[in-house]
N, C-alpha and C positions, 0 to 999 in steps of 0.2 A: 749544456752547463748550468741552466737555469733549476729545473727541476730536479731534486737530487734527495738520496736519502743519508741518514747520518753515517752509516758505515763508510759510504763511499768516499764522504768528505773527511772522515776522521782517520782512515787509513792512511791517507796522504798527508794529515797533519802529524800522525804519530812517526812516521817514517822520517818526515823532515824536522821534527822538534819542536813544532808549534802547536797551539790548541784553537780551536773553532768556538767563538762564544756563541753560547744559546741564551738568547734573551726572551724572557716571559713577557707577555703582552695582554693588554686588556681591552685594546679598542683599534680603530683603524689609523689614528694618529701615530701611535706607536708603532705599529705595523709598517707603516710607510717610512718612518724614522729610520728603524733598524734596516730596512733593505736601502735606504738611501745611504746609509753610514757604510753599509758593505759594497755599495758600487763606488761610492768617494773614495774608500781605502783599497779598493779591489781586494776583498777579503770574502772567502766563503763564510756563510752564516747560518744559523739556525733560529727560527722563529718558534718561541715554544708558547702554548696555551695550556694552563692548568684546567682541571675538569669544570669548574664552576664557570670560567669565563667561555669555555667551549660549550656548555650547556646554555647558558645565557643568552649568549649571542647567535648560538645554532652551529653546529658542526658544518653543516653544508655550506653555511655563509662564510665561515672561517676559510673552508678549503676554497669558496669562489675567490674570495679577496687573495688567498694565497696564489692561486694560478694566475689571476690577472696580473700581480704585481711580478712575481717570479719569472713568468714566461718571457716580460720585458727586460729582465735583468741580466747583464754579462756576466754574471757570477752566480756559483752555486747557492741556492736557497733550499732550506730544509724546514717542512713543517712538522713539528713535534709534540706530541701528547704528553704532558707532563704529569708524574706521580699519579696515575690512574690506578685506583685499586679494584676496580670492577672489570672484570674479564668481559662483560658483555658490552659494556662502554668502549672498551679497548677495540672490540670487532666492528663495533659501528663507526668508530673514526676511521679505522683501516678502509672499511668499505666506502666512507666518505672522500677518501682522498688524502688523509695525512701520511706523510711519506716515513713518519719515524714514530713508534708506539712505546712509551714506558710503561710496563707493568709493574706496578709497585707493591709486591707481596713481601716486604721486607719484615713486616710485624708478624708474620706467620712463623710457624716452625719451619725448619730447615727443609723436611720433605714435601710439605705444602706450598711453600715458597717455590720449589723446584716444579712442583706439579702444575701450579698456576701459569708460572712463567713460561713453560714448554707449551701450554695450550694456547697462549699468545702467539709464541713464536710460530708455532706450526701453523695457525690460522694465517697470520700476516705472510708467511712465505707462501702459503697456497693461494693468496689472494693476489699478489704481485710482487713487485720489488719495494716492499715495506721492510726496514729494519727495525729490531727491537732492542730496547734497553731493560736490563733488569738489574735489581739491588740487593746487595746483601750486607746484613749489619745495620745499624740503627745510625741514622743521621739526625743530630739532636736540633733543636730548636734554640732559640737564644738564651733561654733560662737554663737549659740543661747541657750544654755544650761542654762544659769543662766535666761533668759526670760521666757523659758518654765517653769523652776522651780517655778518661782514666779507668774505664771499665771495659778490660780485655774481651769479656763476652759480648758485649754490643759492637765491637769493631769486626770488621770482615777478617775472618781466618783465612790465611794464604792457601792450606791446602783445600779447604772447602770452597774457596773460590774457583779453583781449577775445577772440582767436580761440579760445581754449580754450573759453569760455563759449558763444561764438556756434556751434561746431562740435559741441559736446556736448550742448546744451540743459539743461544741469545748471541745478538750481534755485536753489542756494546755493553760494558758492564760498569756500574757504579758501586765501588767497595765503599764501607764506612771506615773513614780513617781520621774522625775526630773533627770535620768540618761540620757546619751548622747551617740551619736556615734563619733567616731574619738578620740581624746587624749584630755582631759580635760586640759584647760588652766588656772585653778586655783587648788591648793593643797587640797582645801575644797569645793568640788562640793555640790550644794544645792541639797540634796536627801530627800525625805519624807517617812522616814523610819516608821512613824507610819501610813501612808496611806498604805504602803504595808501590814503591820501586820494587819491592820483592814480588808482589802480586803481579806487577808489569813483567818484570824478568821471568816468571814463571809461566805466563799465558802468552807472552811474545817474544821470549828469547830466541827463537828460531826463525824468526818473521812475524811481523804485525798479523794477527788473526783477529784479536778481541780487543780493540781501543778501550781505553779506560776514560770515565767521566768523573769531575768533581762538582760536587753539589756544595752549594753554600757559598757562592763567589764573593756576595756582596760584603764589603769589609775587609776582605782577606789583605793583609799587607803586599807590597808589589814583590818583596823578597820572598814571600811565601808563595805568590805564585809562580817565580822563576824556579823555585824548588820543585814545585808539585809539575811544572813543566818537564824538567829533566828527570823526575821520577815516572813520567809516562803520560801524566793528564793530556788528553788531547780533546775534551770537550768541559768547558766551564759554564755552569749554569749561573745566570744572573737575573733574579727577579725583584728582589725588595728595592734595590738601587733605583730601579726603572719606575716602580709605584711611587717612591719618594720623589724622584725627579718630576713626574706627571704633576703630582699633588702640589709639590712646592711651588713648581714654575706657575701654576695656575693661580695659585694663593697670592704670590708676589705681584702678578700682573694686575689682577683684581684689586689688590689692595691699594697698587699704585694707580689704578685708573678707575676709581668707584664710580664716577659719572658716566662711564664709557660702556656703551652695551653693543660691542661689536665681537660675537663669538669667533669670527674668522680670524682676528688678531690674537684671541686668547690659543686658538689652535695651532696658530703659526709659531707662537713662542714655546709652547709645549713640544712640537714637533723637532725646533732646532735645538732646545734641551736634551730632548732624549737622544737626538743623533750624536751630539756632541758627547755624551755620556758612553754612547756605544762606541764611538770612535776611540775614546780614551782606552776603553777595554780592549779594542781589537790591537792597539798598540802595545799593551802590556802582554797581550797573550802572542804576540809577534805574528799576527796572521796577515799583517798589511803585504798587499803585493802578492799574496800567494794564490789567490784566484785565477 
């Protein structure tokens, strides 16, 4: 139950119409809070580290923390390397014990994206029970989300998506559909729900084989989340919200207790605030009670 890869938990989610929350963390407190939330809600969960936190803290340390916490958890927990553009570092994290690797070659030409993704897939599958995520198209940032969403060339082409998955052997797939990293600057982001549903049907119409990922979860309206669940989204990435939660919780506590020098109290506040945010997401993704 405890140590799991992304494909294992996502196939179950896709079959039953819910999604697994994938939460980017930067320290031990967030790591603990995410798993605490999963245990409390009986939800499967993915803990994600971007490349910089993984390198700063050390991939071996991240894996040691993961195993220590996950092996005690009565729910499936995935350790995912997020948006890694370097093949060599993908392989090093697979060797260290990450259970899901994302090779992000989406900025490369289509054939080069396939080549790099397949190299990581082949390596991870040879190492052990490690699943791999690939991406096609452009996921915008907060400044260019509308531009990306309105540009057909930057969104994932359904026919190319099928070719990409078949030729790479990737386990889970992130198609660009207009979502963006960061905080959306409009209340109504331009998301191509129909494109998502079409890709899901083309890949999984005969049975779930390659579950789909939604990047840019922070700030999505709840009705959008429901539509994306219905369109086949089985993993939602949440990063920016947890960064804001960590910094805001610390700032608010320190501002209100300026004469107090007790790091333990600050840590407790951050951990509880993070857990609360994660539990809210698990409710929106309908993963509560699914573990």
